[in-house]
BAMARGU-642370 format. One record per residue: residue number from 1; x, y, z of N, C-alpha, C, O, CB in turn. Coordinates in pm, whole numbers, plus 50000, padded with zeros to 5 digits. Glycine has a CB too. Layout:
(NUM; (X; Y; Z); (X; Y; Z); (X; Y; Z); (X; Y; Z); (X; Y; Z)),
...
//
This chain:
(1; (50085; 49883; 50000); (50000; 50000; 50000); (50089; 50123; 50000); (50192; 50126; 50068); (49904; 50000; 50121)),
(2; (50051; 50222; 49924); (50124; 50349; 49915); (50024; 50464; 49929); (49907; 50452; 49893); (50202; 50360; 49779)),
(3; (50072; 50574; 49979); (49993; 50697; 49990); (50063; 50805; 49909); (50185; 50821; 49919); (49974; 50741; 50141)),
(4; (49987; 50880; 49829); (50047; 50987; 49751); (50103; 51094; 49844); (50058; 51108; 49958); (49943; 51049; 49655)),
(5; (50202; 51169; 49796); (50269; 51270; 49879); (50172; 51376; 49930); (50193; 51433; 50037); (50379; 51337; 49800)),
(6; (50065; 51404; 49855); (49968; 51503; 49900); (49863; 51444; 49995); (49770; 51512; 50038); (49898; 51565; 49780)),
(7; (49879; 51315; 50028); (49789; 51243; 50119); (49643; 51239; 50073); (49552; 51232; 50155); (49795; 51306; 50256)),
(8; (49622; 51244; 49942); (49485; 51240; 49889); (49443; 51100; 49847); (49323; 51070; 49844); (49472; 51334; 49771)),
(9; (49540; 51014; 49813); (49506; 50883; 49758); (49584; 50772; 49827); (49700; 50789; 49864); (49531; 50880; 49608)),
(10; (49518; 50658; 49843); (49583; 50535; 49887); (49577; 50439; 49769); (49472; 50424; 49706); (49514; 50474; 50016)),
(11; (49689; 50375; 49738); (49695; 50279; 49629); (49733; 50144; 49688); (49829; 50134; 49764); (49796; 50324; 49518)),
(12; (49657; 50040; 49652); (49687; 49907; 49705); (49684; 49803; 49594); (49615; 49818; 49493); (49587; 49869; 49815)),
(13; (49761; 49698; 49615); (49763; 49582; 49527); (49763; 49459; 49615); (49818; 49461; 49725); (49887; 49583; 49431)),
(14; (49700; 49349; 49568); (49688; 49234; 49657); (49675; 49103; 49581); (49702; 49095; 49461); (49568; 49252; 49746)),
(15; (49635; 49002; 49655); (49620; 48869; 49600); (49510; 48855; 49498); (49508; 48757; 49423); (49597; 48773; 49708)),
(16; (49419; 48950; 49492); (49311; 48942; 49392); (49356; 48994; 49256); (49276; 49002; 49163); (49189; 49021; 49439)),
(17; (49485; 49030; 49243); (49550; 49074; 49118); (49507; 49213; 49075); (49542; 49257; 48965); (49519; 48976; 49007)),
(18; (49433; 49284; 49158); (49384; 49418; 49124); (49465; 49525; 49195); (49520; 49504; 49303); (49236; 49432; 49161)),
(19; (49472; 49641; 49131); (49529; 49761; 49192); (49411; 49856; 49212); (49337; 49885; 49118); (49644; 49827; 49103)),
(20; (49396; 49904; 49335); (49284; 49992; 49366); (49336; 50125; 49417); (49432; 50131; 49494); (49190; 49926; 49469)),
(21; (49270; 50233; 49374); (49307; 50368; 49415); (49187; 50426; 49491); (49077; 50437; 49437); (49347; 50458; 49292)),
(22; (49212; 50463; 49615); (49107; 50519; 49699); (49132; 50667; 49721); (49241; 50707; 49763); (49099; 50444; 49834)),
(23; (49031; 50748; 49694); (49038; 50892; 49714); (48998; 50919; 49859); (48880; 50906; 49895); (48945; 50970; 49613)),
(24; (49095; 50955; 49942); (49071; 50976; 50085); (48978; 51094; 50108); (48885; 51085; 50188); (49203; 50999; 50159)),
(25; (49001; 51204; 50039); (48922; 51326; 50060); (48774; 51305; 50030); (48688; 51359; 50099); (48976; 51438; 49973)),
(26; (48745; 51226; 49927); (48606; 51204; 49886); (48550; 51071; 49936); (48434; 51039; 49909); (48595; 51210; 49736)),
(27; (48632; 50994; 50009); (48590; 50867; 50068); (48528; 50771; 49965); (48420; 50716; 49986); (48490; 50893; 50179)),
(28; (48602; 50753; 49852); (48552; 50664; 49747); (48667; 50608; 49664); (48775; 50668; 49657); (48451; 50738; 49656)),
(29; (48642; 50493; 49602); (48738; 50438; 49508); (48731; 50517; 49379); (48622; 50543; 49326); (48712; 50287; 49483)),
(30; (48847; 50555; 49329); (48853; 50635; 49209); (48894; 50552; 49088); (48835; 50565; 48980); (48949; 50752; 49228)),
(31; (48991; 50468; 49104); (49040; 50382; 48995); (49043; 50239; 49046); (49062; 50214; 49165); (49182; 50427; 48946)),
(32; (49023; 50147; 48956); (49038; 50006; 48988); (49092; 49937; 48864); (49023; 49922; 48764); (48903; 49943; 49035)),
(33; (49217; 49895; 48873); (49279; 49821; 48763); (49259; 49673; 48793); (49346; 49609; 48852); (49433; 49858; 48747)),
(34; (49143; 49618; 48752); (49113; 49478; 48778); (49204; 49390; 48693); (49238; 49425; 48580); (48965; 49447; 48749)),
(35; (49242; 49277; 48749); (49330; 49182; 48680); (49453; 49252; 48623); (49491; 49229; 48509); (49254; 49112; 48569)),
(36; (49513; 49337; 48705); (49632; 49410; 48663); (49746; 49314; 48631); (49830; 49342; 48544); (49676; 49508; 48772)),
(37; (49750; 49201; 48700); (49852; 49098; 48678); (49784; 48962; 48669); (49664; 48949; 48695); (49958; 49099; 48792)),
(38; (49863; 48862; 48632); (49811; 48726; 48624); (49823; 48651; 48756); (49771; 48540; 48770); (49883; 48649; 48515)),
(39; (49892; 48710; 48852); (49910; 48647; 48983); (49914; 48757; 49089); (49901; 48876; 49058); (50042; 48562; 48987)),
(40; (49930; 48716; 49212); (49932; 48806; 49328); (50029; 48922; 49308); (50140; 48903; 49257); (49970; 48729; 49455)),
(41; (49988; 49042; 49348); (50074; 49160; 49343); (50148; 49167; 49476); (50086; 49173; 49583); (49992; 49291; 49316)),
(42; (50281; 49167; 49469); (50362; 49166; 49592); (50430; 49298; 49621); (50472; 49321; 49734); (50465; 49059; 49583)),
(43; (50441; 49384; 49522); (50507; 49511; 49547); (50438; 49621; 49468); (50382; 49599; 49361); (50658; 49504; 49509)),
(44; (50444; 49740; 49527); (50374; 49853; 49468); (50446; 49980; 49506); (50491; 49995; 49620); (50225; 49857; 49514)),
(45; (50458; 50073; 49411); (50522; 50202; 49438); (50454; 50309; 49353); (50395; 50281; 49249); (50675; 50198; 49409)),
(46; (50463; 50431; 49402); (50410; 50546; 49330); (50524; 50640; 49295); (50621; 50651; 49370); (50303; 50620; 49413)),
(47; (50513; 50707; 49181); (50608; 50813; 49152); (50579; 50930; 49247); (50467; 50942; 49297); (50599; 50858; 49002)),
(48; (50678; 51016; 49272); (50657; 51126; 49367); (50537; 51215; 49335); (50474; 51268; 49426); (50780; 51212; 49372)),
(49; (50504; 51231; 49207); (50389; 51315; 49172); (50256; 51239; 49182); (50150; 51299; 49163); (50405; 51369; 49031)),
(50; (50261; 51109; 49210); (50140; 51029; 49226); (50072; 50989; 49097); (49965; 50928; 49100); (50044; 51102; 49309)),
(51; (50131; 51021; 48983); (50066; 50989; 48856); (50085; 50844; 48814); (49995; 50784; 48757); (50119; 51080; 48748)),
(52; (50202; 50788; 48841); (50232; 50653; 48792); (50244; 50554; 48907); (50299; 50583; 49013); (50361; 50654; 48710)),
(53; (50189; 50434; 48882); (50194; 50324; 48976); (50284; 50217; 48915); (50267; 50181; 48798); (50050; 50267; 49009)),
(54; (50379; 50166; 48992); (50467; 50058; 48947); (50434; 49937; 49033); (50433; 49947; 49156); (50620; 50098; 48956)),
(55; (50408; 49823; 48969); (50371; 49704; 49045); (50455; 49585; 49001); (50492; 49572; 48885); (50223; 49672; 49029)),
(56; (50483; 49497; 49098); (50554; 49372; 49073); (50468; 49258; 49120); (50399; 49268; 49221); (50692; 49370; 49143)),
(57; (50471; 49148; 49046); (50380; 49037; 49074); (50452; 48902; 49073); (50562; 48889; 49021); (50267; 49037; 48973)),
(58; (50385; 48803; 49132); (50434; 48666; 49128); (50429; 48608; 48987); (50479; 48498; 48965); (50354; 48579; 49222)),
(59; (50370; 48678; 48892); (50372; 48634; 48753); (50504; 48672; 48684); (50519; 48657; 48563); (50254; 48694; 48677)),
(60; (50599; 48723; 48765); (50734; 48761; 48720); (50736; 48885; 48633); (50832; 48907; 48558); (50796; 48646; 48645)),
(61; (50634; 48966; 48640); (50630; 49086; 48559); (50628; 49211; 48645); (50593; 49208; 48763); (50510; 49084; 48466)),
(62; (50666; 49320; 48582); (50656; 49453; 48641); (50573; 49535; 48543); (50595; 49531; 48421); (50800; 49518; 48668)),
(63; (50477; 49610; 48597); (50393; 49694; 48511); (50393; 49837; 48563); (50412; 49863; 48682); (50248; 49639; 48505)),
(64; (50372; 49929; 48470); (50358; 50070; 48505); (50222; 50116; 48455); (50186; 50095; 48339); (50474; 50157; 48443)),
(65; (50146; 50179; 48546); (50013; 50228; 48514); (50009; 50379; 48530); (50072; 50435; 48619); (49908; 50162; 48604)),
(66; (49935; 50444; 48443); (49909; 50587; 48454); (49781; 50600; 48536); (49672; 50572; 48486); (49895; 50656; 48312)),
(67; (49794; 50643; 48662); (49680; 50652; 48752); (49578; 50755; 48704); (49458; 50731; 48712); (49727; 50688; 48893)),
(68; (49624; 50867; 48655); (49535; 50975; 48615); (49454; 50940; 48490); (49334; 50965; 48484); (49615; 51102; 48591)),
(69; (49520; 50881; 48391); (49453; 50844; 48266); (49397; 50702; 48268); (49338; 50656; 48170); (49548; 50859; 48151)),
(70; (49416; 50633; 48382); (49359; 50500; 48405); (49394; 50398; 48297); (49306; 50333; 48241); (49210; 50511; 48415)),
(71; (49526; 50385; 48269); (49565; 50284; 48170); (49704; 50229; 48199); (49788; 50295; 48261); (49562; 50344; 48029)),
(72; (49726; 50107; 48154); (49857; 50044; 48163); (49944; 50102; 48053); (49901; 50114; 47938); (49847; 49887; 48151)),
(73; (50068; 50140; 48088); (50153; 50198; 47984); (50277; 50114; 47953); (50332; 50125; 47843); (50196; 50336; 48026)),
(74; (50323; 50030; 48046); (50436; 49941; 48020); (50414; 49807; 48088); (50354; 49800; 48195); (50569; 50004; 48069)),
(75; (50462; 49701; 48024); (50455; 49567; 48080); (50589; 49498; 48052); (50622; 49468; 47938); (50335; 49485; 48020)),
(76; (50664; 49475; 48159); (50793; 49408; 48148); (50774; 49263; 48188); (50765; 49232; 48307); (50903; 49478; 48237)),
(77; (50767; 49173; 48090); (50748; 49030; 48118); (50880; 48970; 48163); (50987; 49014; 48121); (50695; 48956; 47994)),
(78; (50871; 48867; 48247); (50989; 48797; 48299); (51094; 48895; 48352); (51214; 48879; 48328); (51052; 48709; 48190)),
(79; (51047; 48995; 48424); (51135; 49100; 48476); (51211; 49058; 48601); (51312; 49119; 48636); (51055; 49223; 48504)),
(80; (51163; 48956; 48669); (51229; 48911; 48792); (51194; 48765; 48815); (51116; 48706; 48740); (51186; 48999; 48914)),
(81; (51253; 48709; 48918); (51237; 48567; 48948); (51113; 48537; 49030); (51084; 48420; 49056); (51358; 48517; 49021)),
(82; (51038; 48638; 49071); (50917; 48615; 49148); (50942; 48593; 49295); (50850; 48554; 49368); (50845; 48500; 49093)),
(83; (51065; 48617; 49341); (51098; 48598; 49482); (51103; 48736; 49546); (51179; 48823; 49505); (51236; 48522; 49501)),
(84; (51020; 48755; 49647); (51012; 48883; 49715); (51057; 48868; 49859); (51031; 48766; 49924); (50870; 48939; 49709)),
(85; (51123; 48968; 49909); (51172; 48965; 50047); (51103; 49073; 50126); (51130; 49089; 50245); (51326; 48983; 50052)),
//
């Protein structure tokens, strides 16, 4: 789970393979990237401006999503061994 620097959004990724963006100020989900990966999401990060979400999954891929425009912009297949510490 990550919180944007302006403390307006919480971004989470989990075993359901989805990335969810919650708008704290408005108390509602704003974005939902369903089936963002083919397996459990184990790592998640936000760029300092909060626009881009970077996720790593047990499917051995890393993806970058544009939170504001609600779309996947990069998919790095076989980017890692799937072992998280």
